N, C-alpha and C positions, 0 to 999 in steps of 0.2 A: 466543278462544281465542289465544294469544300464540303466532307458531312462532319458538321458542327459535333453530333451525338457521337462519332468515332474519334473524332479528334477527343471529346472529355472521357472516352470511355478510356482506351490507350494513358489519360495522363491521371484518371483515377487509380488506372491499374499499375501504374510504374508509381503510385503516392503507396499504396496497398506494398507492394514488396520492399520498395527501400524502405520504409519501415518495420518488415519482416526481417531482413537482415541484419539490422542495426540491433546488438546485441548492448544494451544499456540494462547494469546492474540497480534494481531499483533503491532508492535510496530513506524513501522513506512507505508506508501503508496508512490508509486509513484508521479510522477508529473502528470502523466496522473491522475491516478484514486483520487486526491489532485482537479484536475482539473474538473471529476465531480460531485463533492462531493461540490463544491462550485456554478457550474451551469456556470460555463466559461470554452472558449476555451480551445487546449493543448498548442496553440500556445500564450496566453494569460498568463497559469498559467506558462509559462519560462519564460515571460518575468518577472510575478512577480517574481521569481524565482532569475531569474540577479539581480532585484533591488534593492535583498532584502528585497520585501515586503510579501515573500515567504518565511519563515524559511526552510532551507533545509540541509542535512550533502551529503558528498557525501562517499559511500562504495564502492570500484575499479573503477569501472567505473560506478554505480549504482549512481543518483539524486534520493536521497528520502526527504520525509518530514514527521518529527516527527508528530504525531497524535495529541500531547500533544500541539505543537507547532500551530496545522490547528484548531483545538479547541478553541486556545485561540483569534488568531486571528479571527473567528469567533463572538466570545463572545465582542469582543473590539470592533466590529462595532456598531458605535451610531446607531437607527433607531427615522429617525423625529419624532415629536410628531403628532400623527392623521393619522401618515403613518401605511399600513398594516391591 
């Protein structure tokens, strides 16, 4: 007799291991993750996204921030002389 529970466990475990072994570099982050990275509130990040200050793309219902755009945004900030 086949133990269906054991078979399901094995398939789930294989799927987990396969997902962990795939090293995929993320291309986007959520607006919430971008807010955390920038050190601003979630609400402020969404305001920035709404105004276009924070570049976003929409994939289905998800609003995402391309990591390249986030890096360019931070690099473009001019720090006044003597600050820091």
